[in-house]
Backbone as CSV, one residue per row, in Angstrom:
resi,resn,N_x,N_y,N_z,CA_x,CA_y,CA_z,C_x,C_y,C_z
1,MET,-94.562,-25.016,53.353,-95.553,-24.194,54.062,-95.896,-24.886,55.380
2,ASN,-95.785,-24.172,56.551,-96.127,-24.797,57.811,-97.635,-24.818,58.007
3,ARG,-98.079,-25.486,59.079,-99.521,-25.710,59.236,-100.270,-24.407,59.445
4,PHE,-99.661,-23.408,60.116,-100.353,-22.146,60.323,-100.431,-21.357,59.019
5,ALA,-99.375,-21.414,58.218,-99.417,-20.729,56.924,-100.482,-21.330,56.030
6,ALA,-100.613,-22.662,56.073,-101.636,-23.315,55.258,-103.025,-22.860,55.654
7,PHE,-103.272,-22.754,56.947,-104.587,-22.299,57.377,-104.790,-20.822,57.086
8,ALA,-103.704,-20.034,57.101,-103.840,-18.616,56.745,-104.284,-18.464,55.303
9,VAL,-103.732,-19.301,54.415,-104.157,-19.264,53.018,-105.647,-19.596,52.910
10,ALA,-106.078,-20.580,53.696,-107.481,-21.002,53.635,-108.436,-19.948,54.141
11,LEU,-107.943,-18.967,54.896,-108.833,-17.956,55.458,-109.528,-17.134,54.385
12,ALA,-108.954,-17.098,53.203,-109.607,-16.338,52.124,-111.010,-16.865,51.855
13,SER,-111.227,-18.160,52.088,-112.549,-18.733,51.837,-113.338,-18.995,53.104
14,THR,-112.729,-18.733,54.275,-113.429,-19.069,55.506,-113.599,-17.891,56.447
15,ALA,-113.119,-16.711,56.106,-113.193,-15.580,57.037,-114.641,-15.288,57.399
16,LEU,-114.936,-15.301,58.717,-116.320,-15.182,59.099,-116.751,-13.754,59.336
17,VAL,-115.855,-12.839,59.580,-116.257,-11.462,59.808,-116.439,-10.728,58.494
18,ALA,-115.599,-11.039,57.512,-115.646,-10.295,56.259,-116.791,-10.717,55.358
19,ALA,-117.218,-11.972,55.458,-118.230,-12.480,54.530,-119.624,-12.097,55.000
20,PRO,-120.437,-11.442,54.161,-121.764,-11.027,54.605,-122.718,-12.174,54.849
21,THR,-122.879,-13.088,53.912,-123.735,-14.256,54.115,-123.202,-15.400,53.288
22,SER,-123.557,-16.619,53.709,-123.081,-17.778,52.950,-123.673,-17.806,51.551
23,ALA,-124.846,-17.190,51.367,-125.492,-17.217,50.054,-124.700,-16.455,49.004
24,GLN,-123.822,-15.553,49.430,-123.059,-14.731,48.498,-121.658,-15.276,48.263
25,ARG,-121.372,-16.479,48.725,-120.034,-17.040,48.609,-120.045,-18.302,47.751
26,ASP,-118.906,-18.552,47.137,-118.760,-19.723,46.272,-118.088,-20.835,47.060
27,PHE,-118.839,-21.886,47.354,-118.307,-23.021,48.115,-117.941,-24.192,47.211
28,SER,-118.033,-23.989,45.903,-117.837,-25.114,44.993,-116.419,-25.665,45.049
29,GLN,-115.447,-24.808,45.394,-114.060,-25.253,45.419,-113.599,-25.709,46.801
30,VAL,-114.475,-25.620,47.791,-114.105,-26.029,49.145,-114.030,-27.547,49.223
31,GLU,-112.952,-28.043,49.766,-112.785,-29.476,49.985,-112.966,-29.767,51.468
32,VAL,-113.830,-30.694,51.795,-114.016,-31.133,53.175,-113.200,-32.401,53.378
33,THR,-112.229,-32.329,54.263,-111.328,-33.455,54.504,-111.517,-33.981,55.915
34,ALA,-111.230,-35.257,56.091,-111.384,-35.914,57.388,-110.023,-36.333,57.930
35,GLU,-109.814,-36.080,59.216,-108.600,-36.532,59.918,-109.037,-37.364,61.116
36,GLU,-108.730,-38.651,61.093,-109.061,-39.508,62.226,-108.040,-39.273,63.338
37,ILE,-108.541,-38.980,64.527,-107.640,-38.664,65.646,-107.677,-39.730,66.738
38,ALA,-108.636,-40.624,66.666,-108.739,-41.766,67.582,-109.740,-42.738,66.966
39,THR,-109.786,-43.944,67.494,-110.766,-44.908,66.991,-112.179,-44.356,67.188
40,GLY,-112.888,-44.166,66.093,-114.251,-43.673,66.180,-114.394,-42.179,66.368
41,VAL,-113.302,-41.438,66.256,-113.368,-39.973,66.391,-112.546,-39.343,65.268
42,ALA,-113.136,-38.353,64.612,-112.450,-37.662,63.526,-112.780,-36.179,63.582
43,VAL,-111.998,-35.406,62.825,-112.255,-33.982,62.644,-112.389,-33.734,61.151
44,LEU,-113.412,-32.967,60.775,-113.589,-32.551,59.391,-113.184,-31.095,59.252
45,PHE,-112.326,-30.823,58.270,-111.878,-29.465,57.962,-112.469,-29.058,56.620
46,GLY,-112.993,-27.868,56.539,-113.546,-27.373,55.287,-113.550,-25.861,55.309
47,ALA,-114.734,-25.265,55.290,-114.882,-23.825,55.471,-115.804,-23.617,56.656
48,GLY,-115.397,-22.767,57.575,-116.161,-22.611,58.806,-115.528,-23.405,59.923
49,GLY,-116.296,-23.595,60.990,-115.742,-24.238,62.178,-115.424,-25.705,61.975
50,ASN,-114.376,-26.152,62.634,-114.007,-27.566,62.578,-115.139,-28.436,63.112
51,ILE,-115.388,-29.548,62.432,-116.460,-30.467,62.808,-115.857,-31.678,63.507
52,GLY,-116.291,-31.939,64.728,-115.925,-33.172,65.403,-116.912,-34.260,65.041
53,VAL,-116.433,-35.488,64.912,-117.293,-36.625,64.555,-117.035,-37.769,65.524
54,SER,-118.108,-38.264,66.137,-118.060,-39.523,66.877,-118.889,-40.530,66.099
55,HIS,-118.284,-41.676,65.780,-119.022,-42.687,65.019,-118.678,-44.078,65.532
56,GLY,-119.624,-44.958,65.367,-119.451,-46.332,65.830,-120.751,-47.086,65.693
57,ASP,-120.892,-48.160,66.485,-122.058,-49.028,66.365,-123.347,-48.335,66.797
58,ASP,-123.248,-47.345,67.682,-124.461,-46.755,68.255,-125.065,-45.656,67.385
59,ALA,-124.240,-44.724,66.928,-124.768,-43.579,66.170,-123.610,-42.729,65.705
60,THR,-123.902,-41.830,64.774,-122.932,-40.813,64.356,-123.381,-39.464,64.919
61,VAL,-122.452,-38.831,65.628,-122.682,-37.513,66.218,-121.704,-36.550,65.577
62,ILE,-122.181,-35.363,65.179,-121.250,-34.342,64.705,-121.331,-33.122,65.606
63,ILE,-120.177,-32.511,65.804,-120.078,-31.283,66.584,-119.889,-30.142,65.589
64,ASP,-120.939,-29.351,65.376,-121.025,-28.263,64.403,-121.156,-28.809,62.981
65,ASP,-121.625,-27.928,62.059,-121.897,-28.404,60.700,-121.626,-27.359,59.612
66,GLN,-120.778,-26.370,59.904,-120.269,-25.425,58.913,-121.380,-24.709,58.149
67,PHE,-121.221,-24.554,56.826,-122.164,-23.783,56.009,-123.114,-24.702,55.249
68,ALA,-124.326,-24.209,55.003,-125.361,-25.021,54.355,-124.917,-25.631,53.025
69,PRO,-124.240,-24.885,52.136,-123.873,-25.479,50.844,-122.875,-26.635,50.947
70,LEU,-122.283,-26.830,52.104,-121.289,-27.889,52.266,-121.876,-29.183,52.821
71,SER,-123.175,-29.212,53.070,-123.757,-30.372,53.751,-123.517,-31.676,52.983
72,GLY,-123.635,-31.644,51.674,-123.389,-32.854,50.888,-121.947,-33.320,51.000
73,LYS,-121.016,-32.374,50.971,-119.598,-32.731,51.107,-119.294,-33.250,52.507
74,ILE,-119.967,-32.689,53.494,-119.790,-33.163,54.865,-120.294,-34.600,54.989
75,GLU,-121.450,-34.874,54.404,-121.980,-36.240,54.435,-121.034,-37.218,53.733
76,ALA,-120.440,-36.790,52.622,-119.511,-37.658,51.908,-118.270,-37.941,52.741
77,ALA,-117.759,-36.920,53.428,-116.583,-37.110,54.271,-116.893,-38.049,55.430
78,ILE,-118.094,-37.928,55.993,-118.501,-38.827,57.079,-118.617,-40.261,56.560
79,ALA,-119.195,-40.427,55.387,-119.314,-41.769,54.799,-117.944,-42.385,54.540
80,SER,-116.965,-41.538,54.194,-115.613,-42.053,53.928,-114.969,-42.653,55.175
81,LEU,-115.489,-42.295,56.335,-114.990,-42.852,57.603,-115.614,-44.216,57.896
82,GLY,-116.577,-44.615,57.069,-117.312,-45.837,57.330,-118.425,-45.618,58.339
83,ALA,-118.821,-44.374,58.544,-119.821,-44.032,59.551,-121.227,-44.048,58.958
84,SER,-122.195,-44.270,59.801,-123.602,-44.210,59.410,-124.032,-42.748,59.268
85,PRO,-125.179,-42.478,58.652,-125.652,-41.096,58.536,-125.797,-40.419,59.905
86,VAL,-125.722,-39.118,59.902,-125.726,-38.343,61.143,-127.061,-38.502,61.867
87,LYS,-126.979,-38.854,63.143,-128.174,-38.982,63.977,-128.318,-37.812,64.940
88,TYR,-127.179,-37.292,65.421,-127.196,-36.196,66.383,-126.235,-35.099,65.932
89,VAL,-126.656,-33.852,66.134,-125.822,-32.678,65.850,-125.708,-31.863,67.133
90,VAL,-124.509,-31.434,67.465,-124.283,-30.529,68.588,-123.747,-29.217,68.034
91,ASN,-124.347,-28.109,68.413,-123.842,-26.787,68.045,-123.060,-26.203,69.214
92,THR,-121.785,-25.870,68.982,-121.002,-25.268,70.060,-121.428,-23.834,70.348
93,HIS,-121.991,-23.136,69.350,-122.558,-21.806,69.537,-123.378,-21.470,68.296
94,TRP,-123.917,-20.265,68.213,-124.946,-19.998,67.205,-124.429,-19.439,65.887
95,HIS,-123.152,-19.122,65.759,-122.649,-18.483,64.553,-122.891,-19.333,63.306
96,PHE,-123.148,-18.641,62.203,-123.593,-19.296,60.967,-122.560,-20.226,60.361
97,ASP,-121.272,-20.039,60.675,-120.263,-20.945,60.127,-120.135,-22.220,60.962
98,HIS,-120.959,-22.339,61.987,-121.010,-23.551,62.804,-122.396,-24.200,62.784
99,THR,-123.406,-23.466,62.344,-124.786,-23.965,62.374,-125.453,-23.960,60.999
100,GLY,-124.702,-23.597,59.949,-125.307,-23.461,58.629,-125.905,-24.735,58.085
101,GLY,-125.389,-25.892,58.521,-125.919,-27.163,58.051,-127.097,-27.675,58.858
102,ASN,-127.506,-26.931,59.889,-128.597,-27.410,60.741,-129.873,-27.716,59.959
103,GLU,-130.212,-26.827,59.024,-131.467,-27.023,58.297,-131.427,-28.337,57.516
104,HIS,-130.289,-28.604,56.890,-130.160,-29.859,56.137,-130.234,-31.065,57.064
105,PHE,-129.414,-31.072,58.111,-129.359,-32.258,58.963,-130.636,-32.414,59.787
106,GLY,-131.233,-31.288,60.194,-132.531,-31.384,60.840,-133.568,-31.986,59.911
107,GLY,-133.476,-31.632,58.622,-134.400,-32.168,57.636,-134.226,-33.649,57.360
108,THR,-133.024,-34.186,57.606,-132.801,-35.621,57.411,-133.196,-36.420,58.642
109,GLY,-133.642,-35.736,59.700,-134.095,-36.438,60.900,-133.129,-36.400,62.057
110,ALA,-131.983,-35.736,61.908,-131.032,-35.636,63.012,-131.610,-34.751,64.119
111,THR,-131.287,-35.068,65.358,-131.689,-34.264,66.509,-130.561,-33.310,66.850
112,ILE,-130.900,-32.032,67.031,-129.902,-30.994,67.253,-129.896,-30.589,68.722
113,PHE,-128.697,-30.517,69.293,-128.489,-30.182,70.705,-127.659,-28.902,70.808
114,ALA,-127.924,-28.090,71.824,-127.122,-26.881,72.057,-127.506,-26.261,73.391
115,HIS,-126.712,-25.291,73.808,-127.044,-24.509,74.994,-128.317,-23.706,74.748
116,ASP,-129.029,-23.394,75.831,-130.285,-22.638,75.731,-130.140,-21.381,74.877
117,ASN,-129.041,-20.643,75.081,-128.884,-19.353,74.394,-128.678,-19.507,72.893
118,VAL,-128.196,-20.671,72.472,-128.030,-20.908,71.036,-129.392,-20.925,70.353
119,ARG,-130.329,-21.650,70.922,-131.669,-21.694,70.338,-132.318,-20.309,70.369
120,ILE,-132.176,-19.606,71.477,-132.779,-18.276,71.592,-132.249,-17.349,70.511
121,ARG,-130.943,-17.303,70.344,-130.350,-16.390,69.363,-130.662,-16.823,67.933
122,MET,-130.641,-18.114,67.663,-130.981,-18.569,66.317,-132.441,-18.249,65.979
123,ALA,-133.324,-18.413,66.945,-134.741,-18.159,66.707,-135.019,-16.675,66.485
124,GLU,-134.282,-15.816,67.188,-134.511,-14.377,67.089,-133.738,-13.746,65.947
125,GLY,-132.579,-14.303,65.583,-131.704,-13.670,64.610,-131.053,-12.433,65.200
126,GLY,-130.266,-11.744,64.391,-129.569,-10.546,64.858,-128.128,-10.555,64.422
127,MET,-127.343,-9.680,65.028,-125.935,-9.556,64.667,-125.144,-10.746,65.183
128,ALA,-124.477,-11.434,64.276,-123.622,-12.569,64.609,-122.339,-12.442,63.828
129,ALA,-121.221,-12.347,64.524,-119.925,-12.262,63.861,-119.886,-11.126,62.848
130,GLY,-120.506,-9.994,63.205,-120.465,-8.823,62.346,-121.449,-8.850,61.201
131,ASN,-122.326,-9.827,61.164,-123.305,-9.958,60.088,-124.715,-9.992,60.659
132,ASN,-125.661,-9.425,59.928,-127.053,-9.479,60.329,-127.632,-10.818,59.886
133,THR,-127.885,-11.687,60.846,-128.340,-13.046,60.561,-129.846,-13.137,60.759
134,PRO,-130.591,-13.598,59.760,-132.051,-13.710,59.911,-132.412,-14.841,60.860
135,PRO,-133.624,-14.827,61.398,-134.067,-15.944,62.240,-133.985,-17.258,61.479
136,ALA,-133.578,-18.305,62.165,-133.457,-19.621,61.542,-134.831,-20.271,61.413
137,PRO,-135.026,-21.066,60.374,-136.284,-21.816,60.283,-136.371,-22.836,61.416
138,ASP,-137.585,-23.228,61.747,-137.783,-24.132,62.876,-136.976,-25.418,62.741
139,ILE,-136.864,-25.959,61.532,-136.171,-27.229,61.334,-134.691,-27.126,61.676
140,ALA,-134.142,-25.905,61.678,-132.718,-25.707,61.968,-132.443,-25.452,63.440
141,LEU,-133.471,-25.273,64.236,-133.277,-24.927,65.642,-132.928,-26.158,66.478
142,PRO,-132.078,-25.966,67.495,-131.841,-27.066,68.430,-133.152,-27.543,69.049
143,VAL,-133.312,-28.854,69.115,-134.510,-29.472,69.682,-134.325,-29.743,71.164
144,VAL,-133.107,-30.093,71.551,-132.768,-30.351,72.952,-131.776,-29.274,73.393
145,THR,-132.130,-28.536,74.438,-131.223,-27.509,74.944,-130.977,-27.731,76.435
146,TYR,-129.942,-27.102,76.926,-129.522,-27.304,78.318,-128.901,-26.020,78.855
147,GLY,-128.884,-25.916,80.174,-128.268,-24.767,80.815,-126.815,-24.994,81.142
148,GLN,-126.492,-26.155,81.699,-125.112,-26.440,82.106,-124.464,-27.549,81.291
149,GLY,-125.248,-28.541,80.879,-124.647,-29.592,80.082,-125.482,-30.848,80.062
150,MET,-124.968,-31.857,79.362,-125.608,-33.164,79.290,-124.582,-34.158,78.761
151,ARG,-124.966,-35.454,78.710,-124.038,-36.497,78.295,-124.661,-37.406,77.255
152,PHE,-123.802,-37.852,76.318,-124.119,-38.973,75.444,-123.333,-40.185,75.951
153,HIS,-123.998,-41.326,76.043,-123.323,-42.582,76.373,-123.426,-43.463,75.135
154,LEU,-122.417,-43.399,74.282,-122.465,-44.175,73.044,-121.064,-44.299,72.452
155,ASN,-120.958,-45.210,71.486,-119.695,-45.440,70.768,-118.524,-45.684,71.720
156,ASP,-118.804,-46.470,72.763,-117.768,-46.859,73.740,-117.145,-45.658,74.435
157,ASP,-117.936,-44.629,74.670,-117.406,-43.447,75.351,-118.532,-42.703,76.051
158,THR,-118.145,-41.796,76.928,-119.060,-40.833,77.519,-118.655,-39.469,76.980
159,ILE,-119.578,-38.843,76.272,-119.291,-37.563,75.616,-120.057,-36.483,76.361
160,ASN,-119.326,-35.569,76.975,-119.906,-34.529,77.819,-120.041,-33.223,77.062
161,LEU,-121.253,-32.673,77.026,-121.483,-31.330,76.504,-121.530,-30.404,77.708
162,MET,-120.650,-29.407,77.743,-120.496,-28.598,78.946,-120.505,-27.105,78.629
163,PHE,-121.355,-26.372,79.334,-121.334,-24.913,79.290,-120.570,-24.440,80.516
164,LEU,-119.440,-23.777,80.293,-118.555,-23.369,81.375,-118.616,-21.866,81.655
165,GLY,-119.557,-21.189,81.015,-119.696,-19.752,81.216,-119.564,-18.945,79.944
166,GLY,-119.267,-19.626,78.838,-119.167,-18.923,77.565,-117.942,-18.038,77.472
167,GLY,-118.018,-17.041,76.610,-116.896,-16.131,76.427,-116.783,-15.651,75.001
168,HIS,-116.761,-16.573,74.063,-116.828,-16.192,72.653,-118.222,-15.639,72.363
169,THR,-119.245,-16.326,72.870,-120.633,-15.855,72.893,-121.174,-16.191,74.278
170,ASP,-122.495,-16.061,74.447,-123.094,-16.446,75.729,-123.671,-17.856,75.683
171,GLY,-123.288,-18.647,74.672,-123.831,-19.999,74.563,-122.824,-21.047,74.178
172,ASP,-121.539,-20.812,74.476,-120.484,-21.726,74.034,-120.484,-23.031,74.823
173,SER,-120.469,-24.138,74.113,-120.265,-25.447,74.731,-118.888,-25.973,74.354
174,VAL,-118.282,-26.681,75.286,-117.112,-27.502,74.962,-117.557,-28.959,75.065
175,VAL,-116.912,-29.831,74.310,-117.330,-31.229,74.233,-116.142,-32.121,74.583
176,PHE,-116.317,-32.949,75.620,-115.257,-33.845,76.083,-115.604,-35.292,75.783
177,TRP,-114.657,-36.018,75.209,-114.720,-37.473,75.128,-113.913,-38.008,76.312
178,GLU,-114.581,-38.608,77.286,-113.897,-39.022,78.513,-112.855,-40.105,78.257
179,ASN,-113.252,-41.184,77.605,-112.351,-42.324,77.438,-111.226,-42.027,76.458
180,LYS,-111.528,-41.293,75.409,-110.524,-41.040,74.373,-109.714,-39.775,74.651
181,ASN,-110.057,-39.031,75.695,-109.273,-37.872,76.132,-109.137,-36.829,75.011
182,ILE,-110.293,-36.393,74.533,-110.373,-35.407,73.448,-111.316,-34.303,73.892
183,VAL,-111.017,-33.071,73.525,-111.928,-31.964,73.785,-112.082,-31.118,72.533
184,HIS,-113.331,-30.795,72.207,-113.651,-29.850,71.130,-113.967,-28.516,71.795
185,MET,-113.215,-27.485,71.432,-113.304,-26.199,72.120,-114.306,-25.239,71.492
186,GLY,-114.833,-25.541,70.294,-115.593,-24.502,69.613,-114.731,-23.260,69.454
187,ASP,-115.354,-22.100,69.376,-114.577,-20.879,69.129,-114.076,-20.207,70.399
188,LEU,-114.051,-20.953,71.489,-113.280,-20.494,72.641,-111.785,-20.581,72.343
189,TYR,-111.421,-21.280,71.261,-110.000,-21.437,70.905,-109.854,-21.333,69.400
190,PHE,-109.137,-20.288,68.950,-108.785,-20.103,67.546,-107.308,-20.450,67.384
191,ASN,-107.012,-21.560,66.750,-105.624,-21.970,66.538,-105.168,-21.556,65.137
192,ILE,-105.288,-20.250,64.865,-104.952,-19.673,63.569,-104.279,-18.331,63.814
193,PRO,-103.692,-17.723,62.775,-103.151,-16.368,62.947,-104.244,-15.387,63.353
194,GLY,-103.822,-14.247,63.899,-104.781,-13.248,64.343,-105.139,-13.440,65.804
195,TYR,-106.026,-12.602,66.282,-106.382,-12.560,67.697,-107.716,-13.255,67.955
196,PRO,-107.992,-13.592,69.212,-109.267,-14.228,69.545,-110.444,-13.340,69.182
197,PHE,-111.527,-13.961,68.755,-112.745,-13.237,68.426,-113.712,-13.357,69.598
198,ILE,-113.973,-12.239,70.248,-114.948,-12.162,71.327,-116.150,-11.409,70.780
199,ASP,-117.241,-12.107,70.528,-118.422,-11.499,69.912,-119.300,-10.887,71.004
200,THR,-118.978,-9.663,71.389,-119.728,-9.010,72.459,-121.176,-8.751,72.048
201,ASN,-121.453,-8.658,70.733,-122.842,-8.524,70.283,-123.660,-9.772,70.574
202,SER,-122.983,-10.897,70.756,-123.659,-12.161,71.061,-123.436,-12.587,72.513
203,GLY,-123.191,-11.604,73.380,-123.023,-11.903,74.792,-121.640,-12.389,75.170
204,GLY,-120.675,-12.271,74.254,-119.320,-12.695,74.565,-118.627,-11.746,75.524
205,SER,-117.674,-12.253,76.264,-116.887,-11.470,77.217,-115.512,-12.096,77.347
206,VAL,-114.477,-11.284,77.250,-113.127,-11.830,77.368,-112.887,-12.417,78.756
207,TYR,-113.555,-11.888,79.771,-113.382,-12.422,81.119,-114.029,-13.794,81.253
208,ASN,-115.215,-13.960,80.674,-115.839,-15.284,80.671,-115.016,-16.272,79.852
209,ALA,-114.426,-15.782,78.757,-113.587,-16.654,77.935,-112.384,-17.147,78.731
210,MET,-111.728,-16.250,79.460,-110.576,-16.665,80.263,-110.986,-17.675,81.321
211,ASP,-112.126,-17.440,81.973,-112.594,-18.388,82.986,-112.884,-19.756,82.368
212,SER,-113.533,-19.772,81.198,-113.839,-21.043,80.538,-112.560,-21.774,80.153
213,LEU,-111.586,-21.029,79.611,-110.315,-21.651,79.243,-109.606,-22.209,80.472
214,ASP,-109.646,-21.490,81.577,-109.010,-21.980,82.804,-109.636,-23.292,83.259
215,LEU,-110.954,-23.386,83.164,-111.631,-24.616,83.578,-111.249,-25.787,82.677
216,VAL,-111.192,-25.550,81.372,-110.789,-26.627,80.463,-109.357,-27.061,80.744
217,ILE,-108.466,-26.100,80.893,-107.048,-26.422,81.139,-106.898,-27.260,82.400
218,ALA,-107.721,-26.976,83.412,-107.653,-27.744,84.660,-108.170,-29.169,84.486
219,MET,-108.989,-29.398,83.473,-109.592,-30.714,83.260,-108.762,-31.637,82.376
220,ILE,-107.841,-31.085,81.582,-107.144,-31.892,80.585,-105.710,-32.150,81.002
221,ASP,-105.011,-32.988,80.250,-103.616,-33.293,80.558,-102.781,-33.204,79.287
222,ASP,-101.525,-33.534,79.405,-100.603,-33.359,78.279,-100.893,-34.306,77.118
223,LYS,-101.713,-35.327,77.352,-102.055,-36.255,76.276,-103.395,-35.923,75.619
224,THR,-104.093,-34.919,76.120,-105.396,-34.574,75.563,-105.247,-34.039,74.147
225,LYS,-106.084,-34.528,73.267,-106.130,-33.999,71.902,-107.155,-32.874,71.876
226,VAL,-106.714,-31.693,71.461,-107.546,-30.490,71.525,-107.973,-30.096,70.113
227,ILE,-109.286,-30.086,69.882,-109.853,-29.644,68.606,-110.231,-28.174,68.760
228,PRO,-109.565,-27.268,68.036,-109.956,-25.862,68.112,-111.166,-25.584,67.233
229,GLY,-111.787,-24.426,67.446,-112.891,-24.047,66.578,-112.433,-23.822,65.149
230,HIS,-111.220,-23.308,64.990,-110.630,-23.061,63.678,-109.138,-23.359,63.780
231,GLY,-108.591,-23.949,62.746,-107.166,-24.241,62.712,-106.871,-25.706,62.952
232,PRO,-105.592,-26.076,62.868,-105.198,-27.481,62.997,-105.319,-28.000,64.417
233,MET,-105.246,-29.310,64.557,-105.296,-29.957,65.861,-104.244,-29.366,66.806
234,SER,-104.550,-29.420,68.097,-103.692,-28.768,69.071,-103.564,-29.647,70.313
235,ASN,-103.004,-29.052,71.369,-102.729,-29.787,72.607,-102.798,-28.830,73.792
236,LYS,-102.589,-29.363,74.972,-102.713,-28.556,76.186,-101.693,-27.424,76.220
237,ALA,-100.443,-27.709,75.854,-99.408,-26.677,75.927,-99.772,-25.473,75.056
238,GLU,-100.284,-25.724,73.860,-100.665,-24.623,72.979,-101.879,-23.878,73.512
239,LEU,-102.799,-24.607,74.123,-103.967,-23.954,74.716,-103.565,-23.090,75.893
240,VAL,-102.632,-23.556,76.699,-102.131,-22.762,77.831,-101.464,-21.480,77.330
241,ALA,-100.683,-21.595,76.261,-100.027,-20.409,75.702,-101.055,-19.416,75.160
242,TYR,-102.101,-19.921,74.555,-103.192,-19.074,74.032,-103.860,-18.314,75.180
243,ARG,-104.156,-19.028,76.252,-104.772,-18.393,77.423,-103.840,-17.341,78.028
244,ALA,-102.556,-17.620,78.087,-101.600,-16.656,78.643,-101.534,-15.398,77.786
245,MET,-101.593,-15.563,76.464,-101.587,-14.410,75.571,-102.802,-13.522,75.815
246,ILE,-103.962,-14.139,75.982,-105.165,-13.361,76.258,-105.018,-12.602,77.582
247,GLY,-104.527,-13.287,78.601,-104.347,-12.642,79.898,-103.398,-11.462,79.835
248,GLU,-102.312,-11.599,79.091,-101.359,-10.504,78.940,-102.007,-9.319,78.231
249,ALA,-102.759,-9.600,77.176,-103.433,-8.523,76.454,-104.431,-7.797,77.349
250,VAL,-105.184,-8.546,78.128,-106.172,-7.937,79.021,-105.484,-7.060,80.063
251,GLN,-104.403,-7.529,80.633,-103.682,-6.731,81.629,-103.203,-5.411,81.040
252,ARG,-102.714,-5.442,79.823,-102.222,-4.214,79.197,-103.363,-3.232,78.930
253,VAL,-104.475,-3.747,78.437,-105.610,-2.866,78.155,-106.183,-2.308,79.455
254,GLU,-106.265,-3.133,80.472,-106.748,-2.652,81.767,-105.870,-1.539,82.309
255,ALA,-104.552,-1.721,82.226,-103.630,-0.706,82.746,-103.759,0.603,81.982
256,GLU,-103.823,0.520,80.661,-103.955,1.738,79.853,-105.315,2.405,80.095
257,SER,-106.336,1.606,80.297,-107.675,2.141,80.496,-107.816,2.831,81.843
258,ALA,-106.941,2.490,82.786,-107.009,3.097,84.124,-106.397,4.489,84.169
259,SER,-105.686,4.879,83.113,-105.062,6.201,83.103,-106.118,7.289,82.926
260,GLU,-105.815,8.474,83.393,-106.785,9.572,83.390,-107.197,9.926,81.956
261,GLY,-108.487,10.062,81.758,-108.998,10.472,80.458,-108.943,9.406,79.389
262,ALA,-108.804,8.151,79.785,-108.691,7.069,78.802,-109.970,6.936,77.996
263,THR,-109.809,6.764,76.701,-110.916,6.464,75.799,-110.526,5.252,74.967
264,LEU,-111.518,4.633,74.347,-111.221,3.497,73.483,-110.279,3.908,72.367
265,GLU,-110.506,5.060,71.787,-109.659,5.522,70.689,-108.214,5.669,71.139
266,ARG,-108.012,6.203,72.342,-106.645,6.378,72.843,-105.994,5.044,73.156
267,VAL,-106.776,4.119,73.705,-106.233,2.802,74.029,-105.829,2.073,72.744
268,ILE,-106.657,2.158,71.716,-106.301,1.543,70.437,-105.035,2.178,69.869
269,ALA,-104.960,3.509,69.945,-103.809,4.229,69.377,-102.507,3.885,70.077
270,ALA,-102.576,3.396,71.306,-101.363,3.058,72.064,-100.666,1.822,71.505
271,LYS,-101.328,1.062,70.649,-100.744,-0.135,70.013,-100.117,-1.074,71.046
272,LEU,-100.932,-1.433,72.009,-100.457,-2.197,73.162,-100.023,-3.617,72.825
273,LEU,-100.489,-4.144,71.706,-100.232,-5.548,71.387,-99.213,-5.724,70.265
274,ASP,-98.530,-4.657,69.906,-97.629,-4.719,68.755,-96.530,-5.769,68.895
275,ASP,-96.108,-6.073,70.118,-95.017,-7.034,70.305,-95.511,-8.461,70.518
276,ILE,-96.827,-8.652,70.433,-97.383,-10.005,70.532,-97.585,-10.519,69.107
277,ASP,-96.756,-11.447,68.698,-96.756,-11.910,67.314,-97.835,-12.964,67.115
278,ARG,-98.894,-12.598,66.398,-99.969,-13.543,66.103,-99.993,-13.927,64.633
279,GLY,-98.929,-13.624,63.898,-98.856,-14.008,62.505,-99.660,-13.093,61.613
280,GLU,-99.667,-13.408,60.338,-100.358,-12.592,59.349,-101.762,-13.129,59.074
281,GLY,-102.700,-12.208,58.869,-104.059,-12.605,58.520,-104.879,-12.924,59.747
282,GLY,-105.840,-13.785,59.579,-106.728,-14.138,60.673,-108.038,-13.385,60.597
283,PHE,-108.949,-13.736,61.499,-110.267,-13.110,61.522,-110.230,-11.739,62.194
284,ILE,-109.439,-11.622,63.259,-109.495,-10.453,64.136,-108.109,-9.848,64.270
285,ASP,-108.008,-8.533,64.034,-106.720,-7.867,64.218,-106.610,-7.322,65.634
286,ALA,-105.463,-6.724,65.941,-105.201,-6.254,67.302,-106.202,-5.192,67.728
287,ASP,-106.547,-4.270,66.834,-107.474,-3.198,67.201,-108.846,-3.761,67.571
288,ALA,-109.311,-4.749,66.819,-110.616,-5.347,67.117,-110.580,-6.102,68.437
289,PHE,-109.459,-6.750,68.733,-109.351,-7.477,69.999,-109.306,-6.503,71.170
290,VAL,-108.552,-5.423,71.029,-108.524,-4.401,72.078,-109.925,-3.837,72.298
291,THR,-110.657,-3.619,71.219,-112.020,-3.120,71.333,-112.894,-4.107,72.105
292,ALA,-112.750,-5.397,71.824,-113.533,-6.404,72.526,-113.181,-6.439,74.009
293,ILE,-111.905,-6.281,74.331,-111.506,-6.239,75.745,-112.127,-5.016,76.419
294,TRP,-112.037,-3.864,75.766,-112.624,-2.638,76.303,-114.131,-2.811,76.523
295,ASN,-114.820,-3.376,75.546,-116.260,-3.590,75.688,-116.577,-4.566,76.805
296,SER,-115.741,-5.598,76.970,-115.934,-6.543,78.048,-115.761,-5.882,79.414
297,MET,-114.807,-4.975,79.488,-114.568,-4.235,80.742,-115.744,-3.329,81.096
298,ASN,-116.405,-2.797,80.069,-117.408,-1.771,80.282,-118.835,-2.240,80.026
299,GLU,-119.014,-3.555,79.926,-120.360,-4.071,79.635,-121.280,-3.836,80.835
């Protein structure tokens, strides 16, 4: 089984659009595993968004925290790295499969960081990834928020939290480790079968996503280790191909939408993406992606 097939199998327990709430799902069989990608940097894979970990003499920082029932397993995986308990949490965006552990880690004394819009959306609640999400309790809300970004200077690195314009939502951050040449993309990058998820209900836009991806691609090099929001570790070449696929899809939808009498239903019926092979399964099918492009065009 190749790495994409393995992650496709795992989607049965991690699909974020199909699952109504984490409270209705069984996480008892989920295994949280750690992959060290550099000295003091690891990725945790489980259910939900990939978790980046920076650990060392100064503090342990995690990027996203998956679902609430997995917090104990996440702590165990972090301890297996020889890391101290979590001191800082960064949320790449507000979706529940990336922020579900906030209440637990906030309760243990960790400080939570995120873009301004993440706190706003978590505090208000609403539609997130196709689910009606209730307002988060105060302990789960980001305590430190920013408009454009901020930096951590710890663990022998400078870790940059950067808002580049969003795209998946209106609050997406990417996280760069300067010295170790690593970037965590959050859900601006899905390295799994299926199409990109643009959550227009959460302020997402395919055009903002393309702009954000272009900025990241310009900042990284062929040696950069790329952590996607979902799926196995990646690199610049794969990220460039992902961005090109999105651009091609947008061009096709734009062209079809420019024809006389175009409607969303007609554009979907044209099956414009049938020759773009994104594999089997995934969170988002071609029709949903075309719909997101159409909504982005007409927002």
